[in-house]
N, C-alpha and C positions, 0 to 999 in steps of 0.2 A: 504493500500500500504506500502511496506517495506521502512523503513527509512534508506537510504543508503548514505546520503551525509551531509557534514557540509558546510554551507555558511559562508565565511569569508569576512570581510570588512576591508581593510587597508587604513586608512586615513592619508596620508602624507601631507606635506606642498605644494608640487607641483603636486602631482598625487594621485588619488584615485583608488583603485583596489577592485574588487569583484571577488571571486574565489570559485569554488566548489572543495571540497576534499572528497575522500572516507573516510569511518570510519577507514581505515588504514593509514590515513594522506598522501594519494597520490593525487596529483593535477589532476583534470579532465578537467577543463576549467577556463580561466581567462579573465576578462574584465578590461581594464584600460583606464582612461581618465584624461586629464590634469585638475587640479583644477583652479579655478578663479585666476587671477593675484593678487599678494599681493598689498594692498593699503597702501601707506605711505603719510598721509596728512601732516605730519611734519617729520623732520629728526629724525630717530631712531624709528619711529612708524612702526608697521607691523600688518595689520589687514586683515581679510577676512569676507565677509558677511555670517552670520550663517545660514540664511534661504537658501541661495544658496548652502551652504555646504550640507545641508540635501537634497535638490533637486538633487544635483549631485550624492550623494550616492544612493538615490532611483532610479535614472535613470540608474546608473551602474548595480544595481541589476536586474532591468527589462531587460536590454540588455543581461545580463548573462543568464537569463532564456531563452531568445530567441535564443541565440547563442548555448547553450548546449543541449536544448531539454529536460532538466530535469524538472520534475513536482514539483510544490510546496509541494505536499504531500510526496515527497521523502526526503525532507530536515529534518534532525533530530534536528538540532540546528543552531543558528547563533552565531558568535563570532567575535572579533575585535582585531586589533592592530592599534596603532595610535601615531602620534607625541605627545610627552609629554611637560609639562611645560608651557602651555598657560592658558589663562583665557577665558572661554566661559560662560557668565553670563545669568542666566535664572530667569524670574519673577515667582511669585506665580501662574500665569495663564499659565505658560509653554512657554512664549514668550521670544525671545532674547531681552535683554534690552540694548545691546551695541554690536558693531561689535566684532567678535572673535579676541582676541589678541594672536598672535603667540609667541612662546618662544623666537624668535629672536628680539622681540620688546624690546627696551631699555629705555623707558621713566621712568621706575622705578629706574634707576641707581642713580639718585640724592638722592632718599630715601635710597637706599642700602648703598651708600657712607656715608650718615649721620650716620647710625647705626654702620657701620664698624669703623668710626672715633670715635664715642662716646662710643663704646664698650658696648652699652646698651642692645643689643639683637642680636642673630643670626636670621635674618629674611629672609625667603625664597623668591624667585623671585615672586611667585604667590601672596603671602601675601603683598609683597612690592608694587605690582601693585594695590592691593585693597586699600592700604594706599594712593597711588597717586590718585586713583579715588575718595576716600572720601574727599581729600583736593581740588581737581580740579573740580570734577563734583559730588557734594554731592547729587543732585536730582536723578542722575542715581544710585548712591550707595544705596540709600534708597529703590530702586525698586528690588534689588537683593535678590532672595530667595536661589538660588543654584550657587555654583562655580564649574564648570565642566571642564574636559579636552576635547580635540577635539573628541576623540572616544566616550567619555561619552555623549556628546551632540547628536551624531548620535544614540547611544543606547537609550537615553532618548526619542527621537522622535519615535523610534520603539516600546518602551514599555510603555512610560508615567511615568517611574519610574527613580528617580535620584539616582545614585550610583557612587562611585569612587573605583577603585581597588588599591590594596596595592602597585602596581608597579608605580603608577602615581597619588598619592594623592595631593590635593590642599594645604595641610599643612603637617608639619613633623608628622611622625607616629612612635610609639613604636612598632617595629616589633615583640616583644615578647608578648605583650598584645593585639595587633591589635587595639589600640586606638590612637586617635589624641593626639599630644603634643601641647597644645594650649597656653602655657605660652608666647611664642613669639608674638602671636596675641594680648594678653593683654598688654604686654610691649610696643608694637608698637602703642597702642592706637586704635586698631580696634577689640576690644572684640566682637563687633556686628557680626563679620565674623564667630564666632564659630558656630552660628546657621545656617550659610550658607553652612557649610561643609556637603556634602552628606554622607549617610551611607557607611561604608567601606565593601568591599567584596574582596575575593581573585580572581585572574584571572580565576580560574577554577570553579567558582560558578555560578549557574543559578540565575539571578537576575531579571527576568521578562519574559514576553511573548509578541509576536507581537500582537499589537492591531488591531481592525477592520480597523481603519483609515489608519494605516501604511501598512496593508495588501493590501489595494486598491492602494496605491501609489507605492509599491515595487513589487507586484506580489507574495509575500510570503503568506503562509497560516496563517490566524489568529490563535493565540494560540501556534505558534511555539516557543519552549524554546529559550531564549537568554542568553548566557554566558557573563560574564564581559569582558573577553579578557584582553590584557596587553599593556603597553607602548611598542612602536615599537622596542626599543632596547631589551627589555626583551623577546618579541615575537620572535625576531631573534635568541636569545640565545636558547629558547625552540625549535624553528624550526630546529636548527642545532644540536640537541641532548643534549641540556643543561638541563638535569634532574637529574644530579648526581654530587656530589662534585668532584672537580678537572677538570671540563670542562671549557675551555676558548673559547669564541667567539670573533674573531677579525672582527669588522664590518667596512669594507672599503666603507663607504658611503660618504655623504656630509662632515661629521666630522669623524675623526679617533677615533673609540670607542672600548675599550676592556671590555668584560663582563665575569666575573668569577662566577661560581656557588659554593655557600657555603652551609653547612648544617645549620639547625635551631639553633644550639648552637653558631654560629659565633657571635663575639662581635666586632663591628666596629661603628664609629660615625654615627648616623642617619641623621645628617645634614652636608652639605658640608662646610668644612672650608679650608682655604688656605693650599695647599699641600696634602690634604686628598682626599678620594674617596667618591663617592656616594654609599650609601647602599639602596637597593630596596627590596621590597617583591617579592617573586617568584610566581610560578604557584600555590603552595599550602603553607600551614603553615610550612611545613617541609623544605622548601627551601628559601634561601636568595640569592640575587645576589649583586655583587659589581662591579661598573663600574669606569673606568677612561677614560679621553679623552684629546687629545692634541688640540682640537678645530680646527683641520685642517685635510683635507683628499682630497676627490675628488673635493671639492670646490676650493682648492688651485691649484690642477692639472688643472682644467678647466680654472682657471684664467690665468695660464701660457700658455695653449694651445691657448686661445683667443689672448693673447698678442704677442706670437712669432710664432704660427703655424697655422694661419688662412688659409694659402695656402694649407697646408697639410689636414686641415679639409675639404676643398673643393675637394681636390684630392680623399680623402677617400669616400666622398659622391658620386663622379662620378664613382668610382670603386665598390660601393656597399659594402664597408667594414667599420668597425669602425676605427676612427682615432687612437685609441689605437693599433689596429692590425697593421696598417700601420707603426706607429712610433716604435713599439716594434721590428719590423723586422730590422729597422735601428740601434736600440740600441743593438741588439743581438751580434754584432761583437765588441762592445766597452767593454773595461775593466772597472772595478769599477772606479768611479770618486773620486778624492781626494778633490773636492770642498765640503765645508760644506754649506748646504742650510737649514737655519732655517725657517720652514714653517708657522710661526705664523702670517698670514695675519690678523686674527681677534683676536689676543691675545690668551690666553689659559683660561681654566675655573678657574685656580687658580692664574693667573697673567694677568689681563686685559691690563697691560702696555706692555707686550711682543709684539714684532714686527718681521716681516720676514726680513731675511738678507742673503746675499750670501758672503761667505768668501773663498778666495783662488783662484780667477780667475786670468788668465794671458792674454796676447795678443793673445794666441793661443786657448783660450776657445771658443767653438762653442755653438750654441743654443742647440744642442743635448747633449753636456756635461752638460749644465744647467738642461736640462730635466732629465737626468739620476741622477744628484745630487738631484733633487726634489724627485724622486722615493726613493732614499736612505734616504733623510732627513725625509720624512713622516714615512717610515718604522722604521728607527733607533730611532726617538723620541718616537714612539709608543712602541717600544721594551724596551726602558728605563722605561716607565710606567709599562709595563708588569713585568719587573724584580722587580720593587718596590712593585708591587702588590703581587708577590710571596713571598717576604720577609715578608709582613704583613699578608699573609693568608696561602698559601699552594703551593706545587709544582703542576703545571698543568699537568695532565696525558694525556689530549687530546685537540688538538687545531684545531679549524675550522675557516675558513675565509669565510665571506659572504659579501653582499653588491655589488654595481656595480664594485668596484675595484677588486673584487675577480676574475673577468674575465682576469685580467692582469697576464700573466705568469711571468713577471719580479717581481711583488710584491710577488706572491706566493712563488717563489724560494728564494727571498730575505729574507722573514720572516723566512723560514725554516733555511736558513744559519745563520741568526743573532741569532735566538732562539735555534739553534742546536737541533731541534726536527722536526718530520714530521708535515706538515700542510695540512689539508684535505679541499677539496672543494666539496660541495654537488651538486647533479644533479639538485635539485629544487632550483633555485636561489632566489625564493620569500620566503625566510625563515620566514619573518614576517607573511605572510599569513598562512604558514604551522604551525607556532607557535600558531596562533589564532585557527586553526583547532584542534590542540592538546588540547588547553584549553577546547574546546567544548567536546572533547572526554573524558577528565577526568571528566568534569562536569556531563556527562551522564553515567559514569561508564564503558565506553568501555575499558579503561585501567587505571591503578593505578601506583602510584610512586613505590610501592613495586614490582610490576610485570614488570615495565618498559614501556616506551612509544615506538611507532614505530620508529625504527632507520632511520636516513636519509640515502639515497643512495649516496655513494661516487662516484663522477665523476672523481676525480683526487686527487693524493697525491703528495706533493713535499717533497723530502727528503733532509736533510742537507748535504752539501759537506764539508768534513773535511778540504780540502785545503783552504777554505774561512774563517775558524773560527778565525784565528789569526788576519787577516786584519779587520774583522768586530769588533773584541774585541777592537782594537785600535780606530776604528771609534766611538764606544760607548763612550769611554773616551773623545775623541775630542769633540763630540757633547755636552756632559755634561759640559766640561770645557768652551766651547763657550757660553752655556746658562748661566752658573754662572758668567762669565765675562761681559755678556751683561745686567744683571739685573739693575745695577746702571745706565748704559747708558740709558736704556729704561725709567727708572723713571725720569731721568733728562730731557730726550727728551719730555716726556709727559707734563712737566711744561712749555715748550716753546710756 
């Protein structure tokens, strides 16, 4: 039977998706379901049951087969995208030895703060958690054979093989040599973790095949090739056309994230340091990606909607429309807001002391004014990061917006106005799943970097309005000044 489809599994924090794509990276059918609730046994902890994670993934795949009518023999390969930065620990026997620890878990911060203070080492979050585990639960630490990411755990259950891809490794990686940088583990006193690091592969490499046991649970055919797949951020970049230098993906999801594609010769720090960016491996050895994030996006927008617009959320539900659609109609007649809304509810990735704030309100300010100011605040602070990124790397030739916030006409037009360049929205909104499908296609030789990947279909393009340029230029300056003036205040406030 002809192999006509790629199966992709996108493992997020709150939702898991399984989808079929054609070999031309066109979506055929998608199944999504909510993940288990996040468990927080203590403040700052964020865990999920690893066995249940696998069961939910397998169930989503089974349902996808039923829903689509596609035969297991028609599947050419399986691939993945998944939330990065967590710890999913596996024993020598292939069993979970601890609950899956999500990237939002903060129990490692005491360890991180120690090393930042002592200047002894730049220790990544994943390794910091392992140091915490060694000190707090040494018996569990001794059982660990592999440190995996969320998608790596699902792939491990499918194939029985442990791997990490270059876009989401459990320790720093030299992207030029493709090898782990282990000095920070030795300095931190967890040299034992070096042997727990799984073999590295690129996102577009085949790293196993579906086992007989996994086939019975998922409905897949045993022996189906399995590609590594990528960190969900990188998969979104790939899915929105990020296979060439000069491409920028603006991901308006839970966090506001910018991802730029560089060539293999790019030289940037491999480890996150204050004020710098994250450098990741791309789909192949020839591509690197660099990301920045303000740590705020739809999470902050949802917070404000819950706080001030619960009535509108109910009204939208009764009318069968999204609350965004309802509120955007109200905001359409408003002019730009002069209010400065600093959106840092959770701090930023380079300043955990940063906090949200609203500057410039008067007695005439309405909740709609505050909402519009938040739209602007998230957009402008992300654009400040984009400009910094361009200074350090290159001019971006093509800008795509993806994520749930890409459905917002206000944000789409606003980004185009602030950046003074067209901003494209793709027809396939599940760009993480699409990126995973492209990884599978490259792995099997359906397309190459040299010949190009299937281009995403544009649903909409927002063009910059010249009459808005000067106003937004002043806003960029105001927001930067507000941030600079707030740093000392935030630091002092943190000590109270």
